[in-house]
N, CA, C and O of each residue as an XYZ file, in Angstrom:
260
protein
N      13.277      6.617     -0.958
C      13.216      5.973     -2.255
C      13.330      7.067     -3.319
O      12.617      8.070     -3.277
N      14.220      6.858     -4.251
C      14.392      7.799     -5.351
C      13.678      7.244     -6.582
O      13.951      6.120     -7.004
N      12.777      8.016     -7.152
C      11.992      7.561     -8.298
C      12.328      8.413     -9.512
O      12.218      9.639     -9.483
N      12.739      7.738    -10.576
C      12.946      8.429    -11.849
C      11.560      8.752    -12.404
O      10.666      7.907    -12.368
N      11.380      9.954    -12.910
C      10.058     10.320    -13.420
C      10.166     11.302    -14.572
O      11.124     12.068    -14.683
N       9.153     11.254    -15.426
C       9.029     12.205    -16.531
C       7.672     12.876    -16.387
O       6.654     12.209    -16.205
N       7.668     14.192    -16.470
C       6.424     14.943    -16.349
C       5.842     15.213    -17.728
O       6.559     15.563    -18.665
N       4.545     15.047    -17.834
C       3.796     15.422    -19.029
C       3.111     16.742    -18.689
O       2.365     16.830    -17.713
N       3.369     17.763    -19.498
C       2.829     19.097    -19.221
C       1.885     19.532    -20.334
O       1.948     19.030    -21.456
N       1.006     20.478    -20.001
C       0.109     21.029    -21.018
C       0.781     22.207    -21.716
O       1.964     22.475    -21.504
N       0.024     22.896    -22.538
C       0.576     24.012    -23.319
C       1.060     25.170    -22.449
O       1.818     26.023    -22.910
N       0.620     25.197    -21.186
C       1.057     26.242    -20.254
C       2.187     25.737    -19.348
O       2.569     26.399    -18.383
N       2.705     24.561    -19.676
C       3.787     23.916    -18.918
C       3.351     23.526    -17.499
O       4.175     23.411    -16.591
N       2.050     23.328    -17.331
C       1.516     22.857    -16.055
C       1.564     21.328    -16.052
O       1.034     20.699    -16.968
N       2.187     20.720    -15.041
C       2.245     19.255    -14.998
C       0.839     18.646    -14.947
O      -0.006     19.076    -14.162
N       0.605     17.650    -15.789
C      -0.691     16.976    -15.852
C      -0.578     15.490    -15.546
O      -1.510     14.904    -14.995
N       0.545     14.869    -15.892
C       0.747     13.444    -15.671
C       2.220     13.195    -15.380
O       3.080     14.028    -15.662
N       2.485     12.020    -14.807
C       3.860     11.620    -14.527
C       4.047     10.194    -15.022
O       3.182      9.340    -14.827
N       5.166      9.947    -15.655
C       5.531      8.601    -16.086
C       6.665      8.127    -15.183
O       7.667      8.820    -15.011
N       6.492      6.928    -14.604
C       7.539      6.347    -13.764
C       7.824      4.925    -14.256
O       6.961      4.301    -14.874
N       9.031      4.409    -13.986
C       9.338      3.030    -14.367
C       8.400      2.046    -13.662
O       7.988      2.270    -12.524
N       8.076      0.969    -14.348
C       7.128     -0.001    -13.802
C       7.645     -0.629    -12.507
O       6.845     -0.943    -11.626
N       8.949     -0.820    -12.368
C       9.480     -1.379    -11.121
C       9.206     -0.448     -9.941
O       8.869     -0.911     -8.851
N       9.347      0.849    -10.153
C       9.038      1.817     -9.094
C       7.544      1.810     -8.779
O       7.149      1.906     -7.617
N       6.723      1.696     -9.813
C       5.278      1.635     -9.607
C       4.907      0.419     -8.766
O       4.072      0.517     -7.867
N       5.523     -0.730     -9.053
C       5.234     -1.945     -8.294
C       5.629     -1.788     -6.820
O       4.930     -2.280     -5.934
N       6.749     -1.102     -6.561
C       7.155     -0.842     -5.173
C       6.110      0.024     -4.466
O       5.768     -0.224     -3.309
N       5.613      1.034     -5.169
C       4.584      1.910     -4.595
C       3.310      1.114     -4.332
O       2.685      1.264     -3.281
N       2.920      0.258     -5.300
C       1.745     -0.595     -5.111
C       1.866     -1.424     -3.837
O       0.919     -1.530     -3.058
N       3.047     -2.009     -3.639
C       3.258     -2.846     -2.464
C       3.214     -2.017     -1.179
O       2.599     -2.430     -0.196
N       3.859     -0.858     -1.184
C       3.862      0.004      0.002
C       2.452      0.433      0.397
O       2.133      0.518      1.583
N       1.610      0.704     -0.602
C       0.251      1.174     -0.335
C      -0.758      0.042     -0.163
O      -1.911      0.285      0.192
N      -0.325     -1.192     -0.414
C      -1.226     -2.326     -0.269
C      -2.141     -2.536     -1.452
O      -3.125     -3.268     -1.348
N      -1.839     -1.907     -2.580
C      -2.681     -2.061     -3.766
C      -2.554     -3.440     -4.385
O      -3.389     -3.828     -5.203
N      -1.517     -4.194     -4.007
C      -1.281     -5.508     -4.599
C      -1.911     -6.639     -3.785
O      -1.717     -7.809     -4.112
N      -2.658     -6.314     -2.737
C      -3.246     -7.339     -1.881
C      -4.466     -7.975     -2.530
O      -5.251     -7.308     -3.204
N      -4.610     -9.285     -2.311
C      -5.798     -9.966     -2.826
C      -6.964     -9.760     -1.854
O      -6.781     -9.254     -0.747
N      -8.145    -10.154     -2.281
C      -9.356     -9.926     -1.485
C      -9.285    -10.599     -0.114
O      -9.747    -10.039      0.880
N      -8.707    -11.797     -0.063
C      -8.599    -12.522      1.208
C      -7.702    -11.769      2.190
O      -8.032    -11.659      3.371
N      -6.585    -11.258      1.715
C      -5.670    -10.500      2.585
C      -6.334     -9.235      3.105
O      -6.177     -8.879      4.273
N      -7.071     -8.561      2.245
C      -7.780     -7.347      2.656
C      -8.819     -7.677      3.724
O      -8.963     -6.946      4.704
N      -9.539     -8.777      3.530
C     -10.541     -9.201      4.514
C      -9.876     -9.493      5.860
O     -10.380     -9.084      6.906
N      -8.741    -10.203      5.834
C      -8.031    -10.529      7.076
C      -7.528     -9.269      7.783
O      -7.583     -9.180      9.009
N      -7.045     -8.310      7.022
C      -6.583     -7.058      7.623
C      -7.732     -6.290      8.263
O      -7.566     -5.689      9.324
N      -8.895     -6.307      7.621
C     -10.065     -5.633      8.198
C     -10.499     -6.309      9.496
O     -10.857     -5.641     10.466
N     -10.463     -7.643      9.502
C     -10.804     -8.372     10.724
C      -9.810     -8.053     11.834
O     -10.197     -7.869     12.988
N      -8.527     -7.987     11.482
C      -7.500     -7.674     12.482
C      -7.709     -6.274     13.050
O      -7.521     -6.053     14.246
N      -8.094     -5.334     12.199
C      -8.363     -3.971     12.684
C      -9.526     -3.978     13.674
O      -9.464     -3.337     14.724
N     -10.588     -4.711     13.329
C     -11.740     -4.785     14.239
C     -11.339     -5.404     15.574
O     -11.749     -4.933     16.635
N     -10.527     -6.474     15.510
C     -10.056     -7.106     16.748
C      -9.239     -6.129     17.577
O      -9.418     -6.039     18.792
N      -8.344     -5.396     16.925
C      -7.499     -4.430     17.638
C      -8.347     -3.340     18.273
O      -8.164     -3.004     19.443
N      -9.291     -2.778     17.487
C     -10.117     -1.675     17.986
C     -11.052     -2.112     19.109
O     -11.385     -1.321     19.992
N     -11.471     -3.372     19.071
C     -12.378     -3.856     20.120
C     -11.619     -4.441     21.311
O     -12.229     -4.830     22.307
N     -10.291     -4.504     21.209
C      -9.488     -5.023     22.309
C      -9.500     -6.537     22.427
O      -9.227     -7.072     23.501
N      -9.810     -7.236     21.344
C      -9.870     -8.697     21.337
C      -8.455     -9.281     21.276
O      -7.958     -9.605     20.197
N      -7.817     -9.412     22.430
C      -6.437     -9.903     22.490
C      -6.338    -11.390     22.168
O      -5.256    -11.869     21.828
N      -7.435    -12.128     22.267
C      -7.416    -13.557     21.945
C      -7.177    -13.805     20.456
O      -6.800    -14.912     20.072
N      -7.385    -12.812     19.630
C      -7.200    -12.967     18.189
C      -5.729    -12.896     17.787
O      -5.383    -13.179     16.641
N      -4.869    -12.521     18.725
C      -3.453    -12.333     18.408
C      -2.605    -13.458     18.971
O      -2.977    -14.120     19.940
N      -1.453    -13.659     18.340
C      -0.499    -14.676     18.768
C       0.610    -13.982     19.546
O       1.122    -12.949     19.116
N       0.975    -14.541     20.678
C       2.066    -14.007     21.490
C       3.379    -14.158     20.722
O       3.645    -15.222     20.163
N       4.191    -13.124     20.688
C       5.458    -13.162     19.957
C       6.366    -14.285     20.438
O       7.097    -14.872     19.640
N       6.332    -14.589     21.713
C       7.183    -15.639     22.260
C       6.817    -17.016     21.730
O       7.645    -17.927     21.771
N       5.603    -17.189     21.237
C       5.185    -18.490     20.714
C       5.565    -18.680     19.247
O       5.370    -19.762     18.694
N       6.094    -17.657     18.625
C       6.477    -17.772     17.208
C       7.826    -18.379     17.030
O       8.286    -18.540     15.899
C-alpha cells in the first residue's frame, strides 16, 4: 500500500507528526481492527479462547458453508 504523507517537523527538522489522507487512514483502521464495534471485539476474543483451548465444536466446518 502506498500512502501519501506530509511530515511535520520541529525547528531541528526532526519529524514529529505525519498527515495522511483520510481514506488511507480508514484503510489502516480497518487493517488494524480499530473500526470494530464492541460486539465484534467480544466475538473475536471468544474465538481466540476457543482456539487456544482446542474447542473445535465452536467452529463451523468449511464444507458446510
